[in-house]
C-alpha positions in Angstrom: 8.4 -16.5 0.0 12.1 -16.7 -0.8 11.6 -17.2 -4.5 13.2 -15.6 -7.6 10.6 -12.7 -7.6 11.3 -11.8 -4.0 15.1 -12.0 -4.4 15.3 -9.9 -7.6 12.7 -7.4 -6.4 14.3 -7.0 -2.9 17.7 -6.4 -4.5 16.4 -4.0 -7.1 14.4 -1.8 -4.7 17.2 -1.8 -2.1 19.5 -0.3 -4.8 17.0 2.2 -6.3 15.0 3.3 -3.3 17.4 4.0 -0.5 16.8 6.4 2.4 18.2 9.3 0.5 15.8 8.8 -2.4 12.8 8.6 -0.1 13.8 11.8 1.7 14.3 13.5 -1.7 10.9 12.6 -2.9 9.2 13.6 0.4 10.9 17.0 0.1 9.8 17.5 -3.4 13.3 17.8 -4.8 13.5 14.4 -6.6 13.1 14.0 -10.3 10.1 11.7 -10.0 9.8 11.1 -13.7 13.4 9.9 -13.8 12.9 7.7 -10.7 9.7 6.2 -12.3 11.6 5.4 -15.5 14.3 3.6 -13.4 11.7 1.7 -11.5 9.9 0.9 -14.7 13.0 -0.7 -16.1 12.5 -3.6 -13.6 9.6 -4.8 -15.8 7.1 -5.2 -12.9 4.5 -2.6 -13.9 2.6 -4.8 -16.4 2.9 -8.0 -14.4 -0.9 -8.2 -14.0 -1.7 -7.2 -17.6 -2.6 -10.2 -19.9 0.0 -11.4 -22.4 -2.4 -10.6 -25.1 -1.9 -6.9 -24.2 1.9 -7.3 -24.0 1.9 -7.8 -20.2 3.3 -10.7 -18.2 -0.1 -12.3 -17.6 0.7 -13.1 -14.0 -1.8 -13.5 -11.1 -1.8 -12.0 -7.6 -0.6 -15.3 -6.2 2.5 -14.9 -8.4 3.5 -11.3 -7.8 2.7 -10.6 -4.2 6.4 -10.9 -3.1 7.1 -8.0 -5.5 4.6 -5.7 -3.8 5.8 -6.9 -0.4 9.3 -5.7 -1.3 7.9 -2.4 -2.4 6.7 -2.0 1.2 10.0 -3.3 2.6 11.8 -0.4 0.9 9.0 2.2 1.2 9.0 2.8 -2.5 8.0 6.5 -2.6 5.8 6.2 -5.7 2.4 4.4 -6.2 4.1 1.4 -7.9 1.8 -1.2 -6.3 -1.3 0.8 -7.1 -0.1 1.2 -10.7 0.0 -2.6 -11.1 -3.7 -2.9 -10.3 -4.7 0.2 -12.2 -3.0 -1.0 -15.4 -4.8 -4.3 -15.1 -8.2 -2.6 -14.5 -7.7 -0.2 -17.4 -6.8 -3.1 -19.8 -9.9 -5.1 -18.6 -12.1 -2.0 -19.1 -10.8 -1.6 -22.6 -9.2 1.8 -21.8 -5.7 2.9 -23.0 -3.1 2.8 -20.3 -1.3 6.2 -19.9 2.4 6.7 -19.2 3.3 7.3 -15.6 2.1 6.2 -12.1 -1.6 5.8 -11.2 -3.3 5.7 -7.9 -6.9 5.4 -6.7 -9.5 7.7 -5.1 -12.6 5.6 -4.2 -13.3 7.5 -1.0 -13.8 11.1 0.2 -14.7 12.4 -3.2 -16.9 15.4 -3.5 -18.5 17.2 -6.6 -19.6 20.8 -6.4 -20.1 23.5 -9.1 -18.6 21.2 -11.7 -15.4 20.7 -9.7 -14.3 17.4 -8.4 -12.3 17.1 -5.2 -10.7 13.9 -3.8 -9.4 14.1 -0.3 -6.4 12.3 1.2 -5.6 10.4 -2.0 -3.0 7.7 -1.3 0.3 8.8 -3.0 -1.7 11.7 -4.5 1.3 14.1 -4.1 3.6 11.9 -6.3 1.2 10.2 -8.7 0.7 11.2 -12.4 -2.9 10.0 -12.7 -5.8 9.2 -10.4 -8.6 6.7 -11.0 -11.6 8.4 -9.3 -15.0 7.0 -8.7 -17.9 9.1 -7.4 -21.7 8.5 -7.7 -21.0 5.6 -10.2 -18.9 7.8 -12.5 -15.3 6.9 -13.1 -12.6 9.3 -14.2 -8.9 9.0 -15.1 -7.7 12.4 -13.9 -4.3 13.9 -14.6 -2.6 15.2 -11.5 -0.8 17.8 -13.6 -4.2 19.5 -14.1 -5.2 19.4 -10.5 -4.9 21.8 -7.6 -2.7 19.8 -5.2 -2.6 20.3 -1.4 -0.5 18.0 0.7 -2.4 16.2 3.4 -1.3 14.1 6.3 1.7 14.7 8.6 5.4 15.4 8.0 6.6 13.8 4.8 3.2 12.5 3.8 2.8 11.5 0.2 -1.0 11.8 0.3 -2.7 14.9 -1.1 -6.1 16.6 -1.6 -6.7 17.0 -5.4 -9.2 19.2 -7.1 -10.0 19.3 -10.8 -11.9 22.0 -12.6 -14.7 21.3 -15.1 -12.3 21.9 -18.0 -9.8 19.4 -16.6 -12.5 16.8 -16.3 -13.8 17.2 -19.8 -11.7 14.4 -21.3 -11.2 12.4 -18.1 -14.5 10.6 -17.9 -14.3 6.9 -18.6 -17.9 5.8 -18.0 -20.4 4.7 -15.4 -19.9 1.7 -13.1 -22.6 1.0 -10.5 -20.4 -1.2 -8.3 -17.3 0.1 -6.5 -14.3 -0.6 -8.7 -11.2 0.3 -6.7 -11.8 -0.2 -3.0 -10.5 -3.8 -2.7 -7.5 -3.2 -5.1 -6.5 -0.2 -2.9 -7.0 -2.2 0.3 -5.0 -5.2 -0.9 -2.1 -3.2 -2.3 -1.9 -1.2 1.0 -2.1 -4.3 3.2 0.8 -6.0 1.3 2.8 -2.7 1.5 2.1 -2.6 5.3 3.3 -6.2 5.7 6.6 -5.4 3.8 7.3 -2.2 5.8 6.5 -4.0 9.1 9.0 -6.7 8.2 11.7 -4.0 7.5 10.9 -2.2 10.8 11.1 -5.5 12.8 14.4 -6.2 11.1 15.8 -2.8 12.1 14.5 -3.2 15.6 16.0 -6.6 16.2 19.4 -5.5 14.8 19.4 -2.4 17.1 18.4 -4.5 20.2 21.3 -6.9 19.5 23.9 -4.1 18.9 22.9 -1.5 21.5 24.5 -2.2 24.8 23.5 -1.2 28.3 25.0 -2.3 31.6 27.6 -4.3 29.6 25.2 -6.4 27.5 22.9 -6.0 24.5 19.6 -4.5 25.4 17.9 -7.4 23.5 19.0 -9.7 26.3 16.8 -7.9 28.9 13.6 -9.9 29.5 11.3 -6.9 29.3 12.5 -6.0 25.8 12.5 -9.6 24.7 8.8 -9.9 25.6 7.9 -6.8 23.6 10.0 -7.8 20.6 8.5 -11.3 20.6 5.0 -9.7 20.5 6.0 -7.6 17.6 7.4 -10.6 15.8 4.0 -12.3 16.1 2.3 -9.2 14.7 4.7 -8.9 11.8 4.5 -12.5 10.8 0.7 -12.4 11.2 0.5 -9.4 8.9 2.7 -11.2 6.3 0.4 -14.3 6.5 -2.8 -12.1 6.1 -1.3 -10.4 3.1 -0.1 -13.6 1.5 -3.5 -15.2 2.1 -5.3 -12.2 0.5 -3.2 -12.7 -2.7 -4.5 -16.2 -3.4 -6.4 -15.0 -6.5 -5.5 -16.8 -9.7 -6.3 -13.5 -11.6 -5.3 -9.9 -11.1 -8.6 -9.1 -9.2 -8.5 -9.3 -5.4 -10.9 -11.6 -3.6 -13.1 -9.0 -1.8 -13.4 -10.7 1.6 -9.7 -11.7 1.7 -8.7 -8.2 0.8 -11.0 -6.8 3.6 -9.5 -9.3 6.1 -5.9 -8.4 5.1 -6.5 -4.7 5.4 -8.3 -5.0 8.8 -5.6 -7.2 10.2 -2.5 -5.4 8.9 -3.9 -1.9 9.9 -4.7 -3.1 13.4 -1.1 -4.4 13.8 0.6 -1.1 12.9 0.1 0.8 16.2 1.8 -1.8 18.3 4.6 -2.5 15.8 5.4 1.2 15.5 5.3 2.0 19.3 7.5 -0.9 20.3 10.0 -0.3 17.6 10.4 3.3 18.7 10.5 2.3 22.3 13.4 -0.2 21.6 15.3 2.4 19.6 14.8 5.1 22.2 15.1 8.8 21.2 17.2 8.0 18.2 14.3 6.4 16.3 12.4 9.7 15.8 15.4 11.7 14.6 15.5 13.0 11.1 18.8 11.4 10.4 17.9 7.9 11.5 16.0 5.8 8.9 13.5 4.1 11.2 11.0 7.0 11.0 10.9 6.8 7.2 9.2 3.4 7.5 7.1 3.9 10.7 5.6 7.1 9.3 4.6 5.3 6.1 3.1 2.5 8.2 0.9 4.9 10.0 -0.1 6.5 6.8 -0.9 3.2 5.0 -2.9 1.9 8.0 -5.3 4.8 7.7 -5.4 5.0 3.9 -8.0 3.0 2.0 -10.0 2.4 5.2 -8.6 1.5 8.5 -9.1 -1.6 10.7 -12.5 -0.5 12.0 -13.9 0.1 8.5 -12.8 -3.2 7.1 -13.8 -5.2 10.2 -17.3 -3.7 9.9 -17.4 -4.7 6.2 -16.5 -8.3 7.2 -19.1 -8.2 10.0 -21.9 -7.1 7.7 -20.9 -9.7 5.1 -21.1 -12.5 7.8 -24.5 -11.3 8.9 -25.8 -11.1 5.3 -24.6 -14.6 4.5 -26.8 -16.1 7.2 -24.0 -18.6 7.9 -22.1 -19.3 11.1 -18.8 -17.4 11.4 -16.9 -20.7 10.9 -18.8 -21.6 7.7 -18.4 -18.1 6.4 -14.6 -18.3 6.9 -14.5 -21.8 5.3 -16.6 -20.9 2.3 -16.0 -17.2 1.6 -12.5 -16.7 2.8 -10.9 -20.1 2.2 -13.3 -21.2 -0.5 -13.5 -24.8 0.7 
């Protein structure tokens, strides 16, 4: 993964999305438009858009290290979601708006002409939301929505409600099949893999620096065992995310996206709990940066469907295929 994309993206996001920037966005005091313009200058936003539409024309297999780095630095805007949204809008023949875009394929309700999307990933900081409900697809401006923050402390998710008037020009058409579920799942799984890598890096550094009884705590066997288990989970999450980005187009391969989200979401609980145990009480303090990444890991593991949801999707697909599990993995996941 140590290619030019990874190196340039990791360096860029480390400079532009430090801990102070993340805290400022969470508190609502940041100039998000200015931050987005800065992030936009990196040129990644149209990576999945075809060259014929003035994009880079890259595929998922090319750009996944960029999304991984967004997770490593907990980029506090839906940059990863925007990559997929721009590609979808171009393919659908729709104009691409300025600003960030996120997805709302779940928990959408319509009543009395009003549309409400609950727990929208990055809904608090997005400019636009691609919403699907009962086959209808809307591109809704967050500026015209009633916004209520959801989730825990510092969450960037939100409940969004649009009036009939706000929806008037937002309708894009009717799509019978789900349009955004797998794009959301894949983007979140790669973000989880990146953030988990950062948390493991911080945990390992702390274990090697913090001394107790005259030696680093990382030399105690009990901690070594826990840290080694986290290392396996972190590298497993990275492998699952990378496998899921094998597509030679911008569109995720549905079963690989399901597998990646199920695996990465399942790994989060252990990674977070051990990292905080190794850090001790300092890890949960406001001043220490670890909680910026572990909170986001917990948020991303639930968003877009958790491990149980996507494991069930995989199970139903295996049963419907009437193949053995081995043959299903070989043909549907690895396309042999």
